[in-house]
Structures are given as structure tokens and as C-alpha cells.
N, C-alpha and C positions, 0 to 999 in steps of 0.2 A: 979177409978184408971186405969191408962193406962197399957196395956200389949203389948208385941211385936206383930207386925203385925196388930194392930187395927186402927192405925191412917192413914187416907187418906184425901187428900185435895179434896174439892168439885170441884175445877177447874182442868181440865185435858184436854189433847189433844190426838188425835189419828192420826197416820200417815199411809197412805197406800203406800206400796212399791210393785214394780213389782217383781215377783219371777217366775222362771220356775218350773212348777209343773211336767212336763214330758219332760225330756231332749230329749228323742228319737223323740217324736212327735213334739217338739218345742212349745207345748201348754204353753201359758203365762197366768197367773192369777194374781189377786190382793190379797195381804196379808196385814192384818191390824197389825200395830205395835203401841202399846201404849207408850206414853212418861213416863219416870220415873224420880224421883227426887233424886239428889245426897245428901247423908247424910252429907258428908264433905262440900258440898256447903251450906247446911243449917246451919251447925255449924260455918261456916266462916262469916255468917251474923252478923251484930251488934244486940244488944238486941232490939234496936228500930225497925230495919227492921224485925226481927223475930217476935216481938210482933204484928206488922202490918200484917204479913203473917198469924198469928194464927187465925185471924178472919175467915179464910176460911178452918180451920182445925178442924175436930171433929172425935170422935170415932163412933162406930156403933150405940150408943145410943143417939147421938146428943150432947155429952158432949164436950165442948171446953176446952182444957188443959191450965193450966197456963204456963208461960214462963219456970219456973223451971221444971215442969212436962215434958214439951216437950223436953227440953234439956236432961233431964235424960233418956227419952225414946230414943232419938237419940243416946246417948252414949251407951245405952244398946244394941241397934241394931248394932252399930259399933263394940262393944265388941264381939258380936256373929258372926262377920265376914261379916256382911251385908254392902253393899256399896250403895244400892238404895232402895227407897220406891216406891211401885206400884201406878199406877193410879187406881181410884176406880173400874172401870169396868174390869180390867185385872184379868183373872183367870188362866193365863198361865205365871206365873212370877217367875223369879229367882232373889233373892236379891243381887246377884253379877253381873249378866249379864244384867238383865232387862227383858222386855217383850220378850217372846220367839216366839211371833207371833200368829195370828189367821187367818184361812182361811175363806174367805167370803162364 
């Protein structure tokens, strides 16, 4: 059974962005920002598109949800005020804002 926060896609992307770590010294470093997935965007997909996408979705035990289970999960997350799903490697995530960033 699916529970909130357990579904993550095996496909993910990371973006690195420039950020000033020390404004006084002007030191510039790289900061990693993971991509996140819009719950509303997933719910807007047709059943056919969502079923195709589900091939790359699984829980922490490797279970692939059915279309109905996944839609229920998405609606539960949305009802909890969440707007986004995290990328698998992101451990600094806010379900409304997205990845909060990672220093290299």
C-alpha cells in the first residue's frame, strides 16, 4: 500500500546554480538544486500518459502502483497541501517550494 512521501520516480535531474556564499568576500560557489514534479501536472495527464509514466515509479520496496493507487496517492498529497514530489536523492525538500538546495 502506498503512503504519503514514499513514491519517487527513478528518473530525476539535478541542476547546479551559482550562488554567492559570502557576499562580503564575493566568493561564488556551486549549489545543487534537484528537480521536482508537480502534482497538478501529473493529475492533468491522461490515464494513458500516466500509465506510461508509472513504469518508472515505485515505492521504497520496488512496488509499482496501479493507476488507481497512484491517483489516490497524488490526491492525498494534494489534500495535505503538497504541490510537488521530490527527486529520489533529495533530502532537503519542501513539498510546496521544492528542493531547498545542497552545497557541494
